[in-house]
C-alpha positions in Angstrom: 44.7 13.0 36.2 44.3 11.3 39.5 45.1 7.6 39.8 45.8 4.8 42.2 48.4 2.3 40.9 49.4 -0.2 43.5 49.2 -4.0 43.4 50.3 -7.3 44.8 53.7 -7.6 43.3 56.6 -8.2 45.8 58.6 -5.2 46.8 62.1 -5.4 45.3 63.4 -2.5 47.2 66.4 -2.8 49.6 66.5 -2.6 53.4 66.6 1.2 53.4 63.7 2.8 55.3 60.9 4.3 53.3 61.0 8.1 53.3 58.3 10.4 51.9 59.6 13.9 51.0 58.2 17.0 49.2 58.9 17.6 45.5 59.2 21.1 44.2 58.3 21.5 40.6 58.9 25.2 40.7 62.5 25.1 41.7 65.5 25.5 39.3 67.8 23.9 41.7 69.5 21.0 39.9 68.8 18.5 42.7 65.2 19.6 42.9 64.8 19.4 39.1 66.3 15.9 39.1 63.9 14.7 41.8 60.9 16.1 40.0 62.0 14.4 36.8 62.3 11.1 38.7 58.8 11.7 40.2 57.4 12.0 36.7 59.4 8.8 35.6 57.8 6.9 38.4 54.4 7.9 37.2 55.3 6.9 33.6 56.6 3.5 34.6 53.5 2.8 36.6 51.1 3.9 33.8 52.9 1.9 31.2 52.0 -1.2 33.2 48.3 -0.3 33.4 47.2 0.5 30.0 48.9 -0.4 26.7 50.5 2.6 25.1 49.6 4.9 27.9 52.1 7.5 29.3 51.6 10.6 31.3 49.7 13.1 29.2 51.9 15.9 30.6 55.7 16.0 30.4 57.9 17.2 33.3 58.4 20.6 31.6 54.7 21.0 31.1 54.0 20.0 34.7 56.6 22.6 35.9 54.7 25.2 34.0 51.5 24.2 35.7 53.2 24.4 39.2 54.7 27.8 38.5 51.7 29.5 36.9 48.4 28.1 38.1 46.5 30.2 40.5 43.3 28.2 40.4 44.9 24.9 41.6 47.1 24.3 44.6 49.5 21.4 44.5 51.1 19.1 47.0 53.7 16.7 45.5 55.5 14.0 47.3 58.0 11.2 46.4 58.6 7.9 48.2 62.3 7.0 48.5 64.3 4.0 49.6 67.8 5.3 49.8 68.1 7.3 46.6 65.7 5.2 44.6 62.2 6.6 43.8 59.7 3.9 44.7 56.5 5.8 44.4 54.9 9.2 43.7 52.0 11.3 45.0 50.4 14.4 43.6 47.4 16.2 45.2 45.6 18.9 43.3 43.3 21.2 45.2 40.9 23.6 43.5 41.2 27.1 44.9 38.3 29.0 43.2 35.6 26.4 43.7 35.1 22.8 45.0 37.2 23.7 47.9 36.2 20.6 49.8 37.9 18.4 47.1 41.3 17.0 46.8 42.3 15.1 43.6 44.8 12.3 44.4 47.3 10.8 42.0 49.3 7.9 43.5 51.6 5.7 41.5 54.0 2.9 42.5 56.1 1.4 39.7 55.5 -2.4 39.3 58.8 -3.5 40.8 58.1 -1.7 44.0 54.5 -2.7 44.6 53.4 -4.8 47.5 55.8 -3.4 50.1 53.7 -0.8 51.8 54.7 2.1 49.6 51.2 2.8 48.4 49.7 2.7 51.9 52.4 5.1 53.2 51.6 7.5 50.3 47.9 7.2 50.8 48.3 8.0 54.5 50.3 11.1 53.5 47.6 12.1 51.1 45.0 11.9 53.8 47.2 14.0 56.1 47.7 16.7 53.5 44.0 16.8 52.7 43.0 17.2 56.3 45.6 19.9 56.9 44.1 21.8 53.9 40.5 21.2 55.3 39.6 19.0 52.3 36.9 16.4 53.1 36.4 14.7 49.7 39.2 12.6 48.1 38.9 11.6 44.4 41.2 9.3 42.4 41.2 7.2 39.2 42.2 3.6 38.4 43.0 2.8 34.8 43.4 -0.5 32.9 43.1 -2.1 29.5 39.6 -3.3 28.4 39.4 -7.0 29.3 42.1 -6.7 32.0 41.9 -6.6 35.8 41.9 -3.3 37.7 44.9 -3.8 39.9 44.1 -0.7 42.0 40.6 -1.8 42.9 41.3 -3.8 46.1 43.7 -1.1 47.3 41.0 1.7 46.8 38.4 -0.4 48.5 40.6 -1.1 51.5 41.2 2.6 51.8 37.4 3.3 51.9 36.9 4.5 48.4 33.9 3.7 46.3 33.3 3.9 42.5 31.3 7.0 41.5 31.8 7.0 37.8 33.2 4.8 35.0 35.0 6.3 32.0 35.8 4.6 28.6 39.0 5.3 26.7 39.2 5.2 22.9 41.6 6.0 20.2 41.0 7.4 16.6 43.7 6.6 14.1 44.9 9.5 11.9 44.8 10.3 9.0 41.1 9.6 9.1 38.7 9.2 6.3 38.4 12.7 4.8 35.2 11.9 3.0 33.6 10.6 6.2 34.9 13.5 8.3 33.8 16.0 5.6 30.2 14.6 5.7 30.2 14.7 9.4 31.1 18.4 9.5 28.0 19.1 7.5 25.8 16.6 9.4 22.4 18.0 10.6 19.3 16.3 11.9 17.1 19.3 11.8 16.7 22.2 9.4 17.6 24.8 12.0 21.0 23.1 12.6 22.3 25.3 9.7 21.9 28.3 12.0 25.0 27.0 14.0 28.3 28.1 12.4 31.6 26.4 13.3 34.7 28.5 13.9 38.3 27.2 14.3 41.3 28.7 16.1 44.8 27.5 16.6 47.1 28.1 19.6 44.8 30.7 21.1 41.3 32.0 20.8 39.9 35.4 19.6 39.0 37.9 22.4 35.4 37.8 21.4 35.2 34.1 22.3 36.3 34.6 25.9 33.0 35.4 27.5 31.2 32.6 25.7 34.0 30.2 26.5 33.9 31.1 30.2 30.2 30.2 30.2 30.9 27.0 28.3 33.5 26.0 30.9 31.2 26.8 33.7 28.5 24.7 32.1 31.0 21.8 31.5 30.9 21.3 35.3 27.1 21.0 35.3 26.0 19.7 31.9 28.5 16.9 31.4 27.7 13.5 33.0 29.1 13.4 36.5 27.9 10.0 37.8 27.8 10.2 41.6 30.9 12.4 41.8 30.7 15.2 44.3 31.6 18.2 42.2 30.0 21.6 42.3 29.6 24.2 39.6 33.0 25.7 38.7 33.6 29.5 38.6 35.0 30.6 35.2 35.7 34.1 34.0 37.1 35.3 30.7 40.4 35.9 32.4 40.6 32.4 33.8 40.0 31.0 30.3 42.7 33.3 28.9 45.1 32.2 31.6 44.3 28.6 31.1 44.9 28.7 27.3 48.1 30.8 27.8 49.4 28.1 30.1 48.9 25.5 27.4 50.9 27.7 24.9 53.6 28.4 27.5 54.1 24.7 28.1 54.9 24.3 24.4 51.8 22.5 23.4 49.9 23.1 20.1 46.1 23.1 20.3 43.1 23.6 18.0 39.8 24.7 19.4 36.5 24.6 17.5 33.3 26.4 18.7 29.7 26.3 17.5 28.1 29.7 17.3 24.3 30.3 17.2 24.0 32.6 14.2 20.7 33.9 15.5 21.9 35.0 18.9 25.7 35.1 18.4 26.0 32.9 21.5 28.6 30.1 21.7 26.7 26.8 22.0 29.5 24.3 22.1 33.3 23.8 21.9 35.9 21.1 21.6 39.7 21.2 21.9 42.6 18.9 20.8 46.1 19.3 22.2 49.5 17.9 21.1 52.4 17.7 23.6 56.0 18.1 22.5 56.6 14.9 24.5 54.3 12.8 22.2 54.0 14.7 18.9 52.4 11.7 17.3 49.4 11.8 19.7 46.6 14.4 20.2 44.7 14.5 23.4 41.0 15.3 23.3 40.3 17.8 26.0 36.8 19.0 26.9 33.9 18.8 24.5 30.5 20.3 25.4 27.3 21.1 23.7 24.9 23.2 25.8 21.8 21.2 26.8 19.5 23.7 25.1 21.5 23.4 21.8 21.6 19.6 21.6 19.9 17.7 18.8 21.8 19.4 15.9 24.8 17.1 15.6 27.0 19.9 16.9 29.3 17.4 18.8 29.8 15.4 15.7 30.4 18.4 13.5 32.9 20.0 15.9 34.9 16.9 16.6 35.1 16.1 12.9 36.2 19.6 12.1 38.9 19.5 14.8 40.2 16.2 13.4 40.4 17.6 9.9 42.2 20.7 11.2 44.7 18.4 13.0 45.3 16.4 9.9 46.0 19.5 7.9 48.1 21.4 10.4 50.0 18.6 12.1 50.2 15.6 9.7 52.7 13.8 12.0 49.9 13.2 14.5 48.8 9.5 14.1 46.1 9.2 16.8 43.7 11.1 19.0 43.0 9.7 22.5 39.9 10.5 24.5 38.0 9.5 27.6 34.2 9.7 28.0 31.7 8.8 30.7 30.4 5.3 30.1 26.8 6.7 30.4 27.4 9.5 27.9 25.8 7.5 25.1 25.4 10.5 22.6 29.2 11.3 22.7 30.2 7.6 22.5 28.0 7.3 19.4 29.7 10.4 18.0 33.1 8.7 18.6 32.0 5.5 16.9 30.9 7.4 13.8 34.2 9.2 13.6 36.2 5.9 13.9 37.2 5.8 17.5 37.9 2.3 18.9 37.5 1.6 22.7 40.7 0.4 24.4 40.6 1.3 28.1 38.6 1.8 31.2 38.9 4.3 34.1 37.1 4.1 37.4 36.6 7.3 39.3 36.8 6.7 43.1 35.7 8.9 45.9 36.0 8.9 49.7 34.7 11.3 52.3 37.0 11.8 55.1 35.5 11.3 58.5 36.3 14.0 61.2 39.4 13.1 63.1 38.7 11.7 66.6 38.6 14.5 69.1 38.4 17.2 66.4 36.1 20.1 67.2 33.0 20.3 65.0 32.9 23.0 62.3 30.2 24.8 60.3 
């Protein structure tokens, strides 16, 4: 997830000059692995200061798996050093199959190192990397507790970013009310809702889901609220879905996926997924949830999320909460969350900037 986390606190670093160096998450060299671990630690320290109880949703080992196996995303990772001390981190994710104008920027400076130019140096590096990769749209997030200040706002605005979407974070405590969840799984507002059947799968999905899931992932990029975000339709194939889910398994995560199938056509009409990291076995992360536009009005979102929560309670009783983020204007899904017992606790702002052509650069296109 892309973020800006810089602020006005004084820089407590020494007199050593600031260096920005590449980080290699694919290497097994001990020094490279140590630097990557400290790169993740810098992210964790920064995030802990932004949003109560928040930590990186991906561990160092999980992120290594991503760097080693993903063919749909290109990564550029950097660390800011003063001497041997990590004072900031940068990660840039660049889609390779679609949205090839975009670069997703994650930039974190731990609290004790903010205010000394680290964030600006990393932001300059991000722009340079994006330009070299011919990316013209930068996107990032800021995150903060509800009722608190967004410490990254002024930094993002100074760098020419503008807010394009607001996300609301919320948490559901587990175990939930089984009676309530059970009623929700059977909820229906229209008689033909009974035609949609729910199917559940753990740690993988049946082969006969793959084509339908590819279509749902493609539609996720068009049907879900996007605000003013510049994001084009994504290209998904059954193989890309299979690779994506295998990567989750290879990283050591457990996951449950629930789909809604139209019993009349056999077509998948919606899906939701919960994941649990080995780093935080007490917490499940809500991944994508989608109901196709043409299948809405049957309480499928409510039914699928309730079914997933019950499956999580049965299979992994140590999980004590589910965390999720939703677009602030996605009123139907926010209403579903409220019915299931989610409580709002955080805010994300999605920021975007279009890079102007460099002075003297030849026009393209």
